[in-house]
C-alpha positions as CSV (number, residue, x, y, z in Angstrom):
1,M,91.8,163.8,60.2
2,K,89.8,163.6,63.0
3,N,87.5,161.0,61.6
4,V,90.3,159.0,61.1
5,F,91.6,159.7,65.2
6,R,88.3,158.8,66.2
7,G,88.6,155.6,64.1
8,R,92.0,154.6,66.9
9,L,90.7,155.9,69.2
10,L,87.4,153.8,68.9
11,R,89.6,151.0,68.0
12,A,91.8,151.6,71.2
13,A,89.3,151.8,73.7
14,A,87.9,148.0,72.5
15,L,91.0,146.9,72.3
16,L,91.7,147.9,76.5
17,L,88.1,146.9,77.1
18,A,88.2,143.3,75.3
19,L,91.2,142.7,77.4
20,I,89.4,143.8,80.3
21,L,86.9,141.9,79.7
22,V,89.0,138.5,78.9
23,P,89.7,136.1,82.3
24,V,93.6,136.5,83.1
25,L,94.2,133.1,82.8
26,S,95.6,131.7,87.4
27,G,96.3,128.2,86.4
28,A,99.7,126.7,87.8
29,E,102.1,126.5,84.9
30,T,104.7,124.3,87.0
31,V,103.2,122.1,89.3
32,V,105.8,120.0,91.7
33,T,105.0,116.9,93.8
34,S,107.5,116.0,96.6
35,F,108.3,111.3,95.1
36,Y,107.6,109.0,92.7
37,P,104.0,108.2,93.7
38,V,102.4,111.5,93.8
39,W,104.0,112.4,90.6
40,L,102.5,109.6,89.4
41,L,99.2,110.5,90.5
42,A,99.5,113.9,89.5
43,R,100.9,112.7,85.3
44,N,98.0,111.3,84.8
45,L,95.8,114.3,86.3
46,A,97.5,116.6,84.4
47,A,97.6,114.9,81.3
48,G,97.0,116.9,77.4
49,L,97.5,120.1,79.7
50,E,99.1,122.0,77.4
51,G,101.9,124.6,79.3
52,V,101.8,122.6,82.8
53,E,104.9,121.0,83.2
54,I,105.0,118.3,86.3
55,R,107.8,118.3,88.2
56,N,109.1,115.4,90.4
57,M,111.4,116.6,93.7
58,A,112.8,113.5,95.0
59,A,114.2,112.0,92.6
60,P,112.9,108.3,90.9
61,S,115.4,106.5,93.0
62,A,115.1,108.7,96.1
63,G,112.4,105.6,97.7
64,C,110.1,107.1,100.4
65,L,110.6,109.8,102.1
66,H,111.0,108.9,106.0
67,D,114.5,110.2,106.6
68,Y,114.6,112.2,103.5
69,Q,117.6,115.3,103.8
70,L,115.8,118.3,101.3
71,Q,118.7,119.2,98.7
72,T,119.8,122.2,97.7
73,A,117.9,121.0,93.9
74,D,114.9,120.8,95.9
75,M,114.8,124.2,97.2
76,K,114.8,125.6,93.7
77,A,112.3,123.3,92.2
78,L,110.2,124.7,94.5
79,A,111.0,128.1,94.0
80,S,109.6,128.0,90.9
81,A,106.3,126.3,91.7
82,D,103.1,127.3,91.6
83,V,102.1,124.2,93.7
84,F,103.0,121.6,95.5
85,L,101.7,118.5,96.0
86,I,102.7,115.9,98.2
87,S,101.2,112.7,100.2
88,G,100.6,113.4,103.8
89,A,100.0,111.5,106.3
90,G,103.4,112.4,107.9
91,M,104.9,110.4,104.8
92,E,107.3,114.5,104.6
93,S,108.5,115.4,107.8
94,F,110.4,118.0,105.9
95,L,107.1,119.7,105.4
96,P,107.6,122.3,107.7
97,Q,111.2,123.9,106.9
98,I,109.2,124.1,103.1
99,A,106.5,125.6,104.6
100,S,108.7,128.1,106.2
101,A,110.6,128.5,103.2
102,F,107.7,129.5,101.5
103,P,104.8,130.2,103.2
104,E,102.5,131.7,100.1
105,L,103.7,128.4,98.3
106,P,99.8,126.2,97.9
107,I,100.1,122.9,99.2
108,V,98.3,120.1,98.3
109,E,98.1,117.2,100.2
110,A,96.8,114.1,99.1
111,A,96.2,111.8,102.2
112,E,93.4,114.2,103.5
113,G,90.4,113.1,105.2
114,V,91.7,109.3,104.3
115,P,91.0,106.7,106.4
116,L,94.4,105.3,108.2
117,L,95.8,103.0,109.6
118,S,98.2,102.9,112.5
119,E,101.5,101.2,112.8
120,D,100.6,99.2,115.2
121,G,98.4,96.7,113.1
122,A,101.1,94.6,113.2
123,L,103.6,92.7,114.8
124,Q,106.6,94.9,114.8
125,V,110.0,93.0,114.5
126,G,112.7,95.8,115.7
127,D,111.7,99.9,115.9
128,A,108.3,101.2,114.5
129,E,107.7,104.3,113.7
130,E,105.0,105.7,115.6
131,G,101.4,107.1,114.8
132,A,99.6,106.5,110.5
133,N,100.8,104.5,108.4
134,A,102.0,106.6,105.0
135,H,101.7,104.3,102.5
136,I,98.2,104.8,101.3
137,W,98.6,104.4,97.4
138,L,99.1,100.8,98.4
139,D,94.9,100.6,97.9
140,P,93.5,101.6,94.8
141,T,90.6,102.7,96.1
142,R,92.6,104.9,98.5
143,A,94.6,105.9,95.4
144,I,91.6,107.1,93.9
145,L,90.8,109.0,96.9
146,M,94.2,110.8,96.8
147,A,93.7,111.8,93.3
148,E,90.6,113.0,94.1
149,N,92.0,115.1,96.2
150,L,95.1,116.6,94.3
151,A,92.5,116.8,91.1
152,A,91.0,119.3,93.7
153,G,94.1,120.4,94.6
154,L,95.2,121.3,90.9
155,S,91.7,122.8,89.9
156,R,91.9,125.5,92.7
157,V,95.0,127.2,91.7
158,M,94.3,126.4,87.8
159,P,90.6,126.6,87.2
160,D,91.0,127.8,83.6
161,R,92.6,123.9,83.2
162,A,89.4,122.1,86.3
163,E,87.4,120.6,83.1
164,A,90.4,118.5,81.9
165,V,91.5,118.1,85.1
166,S,88.0,116.7,86.2
167,A,87.7,114.2,83.3
168,N,91.7,113.5,83.3
169,L,89.8,112.5,87.1
170,E,87.6,110.5,85.6
171,A,89.5,108.2,83.4
172,L,91.9,107.5,86.5
173,T,89.0,107.0,88.4
174,L,87.8,103.9,86.1
175,R,91.3,102.4,85.7
176,L,91.7,102.3,88.8
177,R,88.5,100.9,90.3
178,A,89.2,98.4,87.5
179,L,92.5,97.5,89.3
180,D,90.9,97.3,92.7
181,E,88.3,94.6,90.8
182,Q,90.9,93.1,89.2
183,L,93.5,92.5,92.2
184,R,90.6,91.3,94.8
185,E,89.4,88.6,92.4
186,G,92.7,87.5,91.7
187,L,93.9,87.8,95.3
188,S,90.1,86.5,96.7
189,S,91.6,82.0,96.6
190,L,94.7,83.0,98.0
191,P,94.8,79.8,99.9
192,R,97.5,80.9,103.0
193,K,96.7,84.3,103.8
194,D,100.4,85.1,106.3
195,I,102.9,87.6,104.0
196,V,106.3,88.6,105.8
197,T,107.9,92.2,105.2
198,F,110.8,93.9,106.0
199,H,109.0,97.2,104.8
200,E,106.2,98.7,106.5
201,A,104.9,99.5,103.6
202,F,101.7,96.7,102.7
203,P,99.1,97.4,105.7
204,Y,97.0,98.8,103.6
205,F,97.4,96.2,100.2
206,A,96.8,93.5,103.1
207,Q,93.6,94.8,104.3
208,A,92.1,95.4,101.2
209,Y,92.7,92.0,99.6
210,G,91.9,89.6,102.9
211,L,95.9,89.0,104.0
212,R,97.6,89.5,107.1
213,V,100.6,91.0,108.0
214,A,102.3,88.1,110.5
215,A,105.0,90.8,110.9
216,V,107.4,93.2,109.7
217,V,110.9,94.0,109.7
218,N,111.9,97.7,110.2
219,K,115.0,98.4,108.7
220,E,116.4,101.4,106.5
221,P,118.6,100.3,103.2
222,G,122.1,99.3,104.6
223,E,121.5,98.1,108.2
224,T,121.6,94.9,109.8
225,L,119.4,93.5,112.0
226,T,120.7,92.9,115.0
227,P,121.1,88.6,116.9
228,A,118.3,89.7,119.2
229,Q,116.6,90.6,116.4
230,T,117.4,87.6,114.7
231,A,116.4,85.1,117.0
232,S,113.5,86.8,118.0
233,L,112.0,86.5,113.9
234,I,113.4,83.6,113.3
235,A,111.0,81.8,116.5
236,V,107.6,84.5,115.0
237,L,108.7,82.4,111.1
238,R,108.7,79.0,113.0
239,D,105.4,79.8,115.4
240,L,103.9,81.0,111.9
241,G,104.8,78.2,109.8
242,N,107.5,79.7,107.7
243,P,105.0,81.5,105.3
244,P,106.8,83.4,102.7
245,L,109.5,86.2,103.0
246,F,108.8,90.0,100.9
247,V,111.0,92.0,99.7
248,E,111.1,95.5,98.1
249,P,113.8,95.8,94.7
250,Q,114.6,99.8,96.5
251,Y,116.0,97.5,99.5
252,D,118.4,94.9,99.8
253,D,117.3,91.3,100.9
254,L,120.6,90.2,102.7
255,S,118.4,89.8,105.9
256,A,115.7,87.8,104.6
257,R,118.5,85.1,102.7
258,M,119.5,84.5,106.0
259,L,116.6,83.9,107.8
260,S,115.2,82.1,104.8
261,A,118.4,79.8,104.8
262,E,117.5,79.7,108.1
263,T,113.8,78.4,108.2
264,G,112.8,77.5,104.1
265,A,110.7,80.4,104.1
266,P,110.5,81.4,101.2
267,V,111.8,84.6,99.4
268,F,109.8,87.1,97.1
269,T,109.1,90.5,95.8
270,L,106.5,92.9,96.8
271,D,107.3,96.6,95.4
272,P,105.6,99.7,97.3
273,V,105.3,101.8,93.6
274,V,107.9,104.1,95.4
275,T,110.7,104.5,92.2
276,G,111.0,103.5,89.5
277,P,111.7,104.7,85.2
278,E,112.0,109.2,84.2
279,D,109.5,108.6,81.7
280,P,107.0,105.5,82.9
281,P,103.4,105.0,80.6
282,M,100.6,106.8,82.8
283,D,99.9,103.0,83.5
284,Y,103.1,102.2,85.4
285,Y,101.2,102.0,88.8
286,E,98.8,99.5,87.4
287,T,101.6,97.7,85.6
288,V,103.4,97.2,88.9
289,M,100.2,96.2,91.1
290,L,99.4,93.5,88.9
291,Q,103.1,92.4,89.2
292,N,102.4,91.9,92.8
293,M,99.0,90.0,92.5
294,T,101.2,87.4,90.5
295,A,104.0,87.5,93.2
296,L,100.8,86.7,96.1
297,Q,99.8,84.1,94.0
298,T,103.0,82.4,93.6
299,A,104.0,82.9,96.9
300,L,100.3,81.9,98.7
301,G,99.0,79.3,96.1
302,E,99.2,75.6,96.7
């Protein structure tokens, strides 16, 4: 009887020792991203990680977060988050509110250390935002830097999955480098370089591929150009030889169509990848960027 008891005691001690020696999983289970471009990168970095949920805070239709107002659902999502991944560079103006509400929530900024452009890099028509341009993901080489920052953050909060995150980062980096080469080759010999956009989203893309954002019409959805802005922009377009106007699918194109009618400048679409389907393929970013290349080739070609 004593031997049986002693055997049970030894087995219990061995089990307790095993439990002590087994490392406690410190991995994050719920990763929340601020908006669509960060979500696309995070999904790739967390591909195949069992038990890790990637949730996007802003709806896929929200677009850029310049004037985004936090919703009750956003706060609920963040309350259950183990880490919050953001783009940074001023995109998430609501960040102080989140930091105050969730002081223990780790926040990973994708833009940390990424070279930024100022808002005055092109002629501005209308009210330009102060500070840096936050649309860094539209340069694939900067998107790689963003992915590296996000991967480092994920590895810190879930070190048990760091190896898998690193492998996913390597695969994503290879794809983005290939995309950059394809865009560079496809846009290098365009006979024209000037474009006019209706949002300040494309300076990074333009810089990366030798284009020039000749003018930016800064307006929010639903806003219309004032008569003074219209006259100023018509003069600019005529001085530049009526370069193509590029609208974004997230904005109405009424002003662009009006300016086109006045000047003869053609209208095309560039997508800043801030909205999209709720369950896109992993290479959705590349797909949209290549569609942008095709639009530019059509607009700026012979």
